[in-house]
C-alpha positions in Angstrom: 17.9 -40.9 -48.1 19.7 -42.2 -45.0 21.3 -38.8 -44.5 17.9 -37.2 -44.5 16.5 -39.7 -42.0 19.6 -39.2 -39.8 19.2 -35.5 -40.0 15.5 -35.7 -39.1 16.3 -37.9 -36.1 18.9 -35.4 -34.9 16.4 -32.6 -35.3 13.8 -34.5 -33.3 16.3 -35.2 -30.5 17.3 -31.6 -30.3 13.6 -30.5 -30.3 12.8 -33.0 -27.6 15.8 -31.8 -25.6 14.5 -28.2 -25.8 10.9 -29.1 -25.0 12.0 -31.4 -22.3 13.3 -28.6 -20.1 11.5 -28.5 -16.7 10.2 -32.0 -17.0 9.7 -34.3 -14.0 12.9 -34.8 -12.1 14.6 -31.5 -13.2 16.3 -29.7 -10.3 17.5 -26.1 -10.3 18.8 -23.3 -8.1 16.7 -20.1 -8.0 17.9 -16.6 -7.1 15.2 -14.0 -6.8 14.3 -10.4 -5.8 13.4 -9.6 -3.1 16.6 -11.4 -2.1 16.0 -15.1 -1.7 17.9 -18.3 -2.6 16.0 -21.5 -3.3 15.9 -24.9 -5.0 13.2 -25.9 -7.4 12.3 -29.5 -8.1 9.8 -30.6 -10.8 8.0 -33.5 -9.2 5.9 -34.1 -12.3 5.4 -32.3 -15.6 2.7 -30.1 -13.9 3.9 -29.7 -10.3 7.1 -28.3 -8.8 8.1 -27.5 -5.3 10.4 -24.6 -4.4 11.8 -24.1 -0.9 13.6 -20.8 -0.4 15.5 -18.9 2.3 16.3 -15.2 2.8 18.8 -13.7 5.2 19.1 -10.0 6.1 21.1 -7.8 8.5 20.1 -4.3 9.6 22.0 -1.6 11.5 20.9 2.0 12.3 22.0 4.9 14.5 20.4 8.2 15.0 21.2 11.2 17.3 18.8 14.0 18.2 20.2 17.2 19.8 18.4 20.1 21.4 20.0 23.4 22.2 19.3 24.8 25.7 17.6 28.1 26.3 19.6 31.2 25.5 22.3 29.1 23.7 23.2 27.0 26.8 24.2 23.4 26.8 21.5 21.2 25.5 20.5 17.5 25.6 21.1 14.8 23.0 19.2 11.5 22.5 20.8 8.5 20.8 19.2 5.4 19.3 21.0 2.4 17.9 19.8 -0.9 16.5 21.6 -4.0 15.2 19.7 -7.1 14.1 19.3 -10.1 11.9 16.4 -11.6 10.0 15.6 -14.9 8.4 12.7 -16.0 6.2 12.1 -19.6 5.2 9.4 -20.3 2.6 7.9 -23.1 0.5 6.1 -22.6 -2.8 4.1 -25.1 -4.9 4.2 -24.3 -8.6 1.1 -25.6 -10.5 1.5 -25.5 -14.2 -1.5 -23.8 -16.0 -0.2 -23.8 -19.6 3.0 -24.2 -21.6 3.5 -22.3 -24.8 6.8 -23.5 -26.3 9.4 -22.0 -24.0 6.9 -20.0 -21.9 5.3 -21.6 -18.9 2.4 -20.1 -17.0 1.7 -21.3 -13.4 0.1 -20.6 -10.1 2.2 -20.3 -7.0 0.7 -20.7 -3.5 3.4 -20.0 -0.8 3.7 -20.3 2.9 6.7 -18.8 4.9 7.9 -18.3 8.4 9.9 -15.1 9.3 12.0 -14.4 12.4 14.1 -11.4 13.3 16.0 -10.2 16.4 17.3 -6.7 17.0 19.4 -5.4 19.9 18.6 -1.8 20.6 19.8 1.1 22.8 18.0 4.3 23.3 17.9 7.3 25.7 19.8 10.3 26.7 23.6 10.4 26.4 25.1 8.7 29.4 21.9 7.0 30.4 21.1 4.6 27.6 18.6 1.8 28.0 19.1 -1.5 26.2 16.3 -3.8 25.0 15.9 -6.7 22.6 13.1 -6.9 20.1 12.0 -10.2 18.5 9.6 -10.5 15.7 8.0 -13.7 14.4 5.5 -13.9 11.6 3.7 -16.2 9.1 3.3 -15.1 5.5 0.7 -16.7 3.1 0.4 -15.7 -0.5 -0.9 -16.8 -3.9 0.7 -15.6 -7.1 0.4 -15.9 -10.8 3.8 -16.5 -12.5 5.4 -17.0 -15.8 8.8 -18.5 -16.7 10.6 -18.3 -19.9 13.3 -20.8 -20.7 16.1 -18.9 -22.4 18.3 -22.0 -22.5 17.8 -25.6 -21.5 19.7 -24.8 -18.3 18.7 -21.2 -17.7 15.3 -19.5 -17.2 13.9 -16.2 -16.0 10.6 -15.9 -14.1 8.3 -13.2 -12.6 5.4 -13.5 -10.2 2.6 -11.2 -9.0 -0.1 -11.9 -6.4 -1.5 -11.2 -3.0 0.1 -11.8 0.4 -1.3 -11.9 4.0 1.1 -11.5 6.9 0.6 -11.9 10.6 3.4 -11.1 13.1 4.1 -10.6 16.8 6.9 -8.3 18.1 8.1 -8.9 21.7 10.3 -6.2 23.3 12.2 -7.2 26.5 13.1 -4.1 28.6 14.9 -4.3 31.9 12.2 -5.5 34.3 9.4 -5.4 31.7 8.1 -6.9 28.5 5.7 -5.6 25.8 4.0 -7.5 23.0 2.5 -6.2 19.8 0.5 -8.1 17.2 -0.2 -7.0 13.7 -1.5 -8.1 10.3 -0.9 -6.8 6.8 -2.5 -7.6 3.4 -1.1 -6.4 0.1 0.6 -7.2 -3.2 3.5 -9.6 -3.5 5.9 -9.5 -6.5 9.1 -11.4 -7.3 11.5 -11.8 -10.2 14.4 -14.1 -10.5 16.5 -16.6 -12.5 16.8 -20.4 -12.4 19.8 -22.4 -13.2 19.0 -26.1 -13.9 21.5 -28.9 -13.3 
């Protein structure tokens, strides 16, 4: 009888341990696509916060050549670009329903993006350099689901809508141009979470 009781207590503890994943106070590291690294903290059983950061680097080079009339020497135009980008975001995960190891949630998110690129363009031997800076704010709302594969490991996916507003400033020698733009479209993300 005592063995059965002890076995039952052990099973209850194991079940509680499995069901207790992602409870208040749990902290984990998230890695997602599009590329972002974040930290998730379950403030309560139904609310979690997830700050994240993404870094990117871009380089490009293109050359356009035109042959002169009758096969003579032509002209060539070169364009190069070298830049960095950073996006810092914050999501609030609102639990909608939990079905065993599957958790359904809503994820409003706000993010700030900044990128800088050094550019050169023009005819060979007469290149003009300028710097382009882009700043933007991204606001989105997504529906997500997370499946706990193990007490310390989970996978998640999110799909929703995103609104972006951004401003690009280009500093040319002796002049400056500004361009404002907005976009509205779908936002999707997939990733994994490792809990401590």
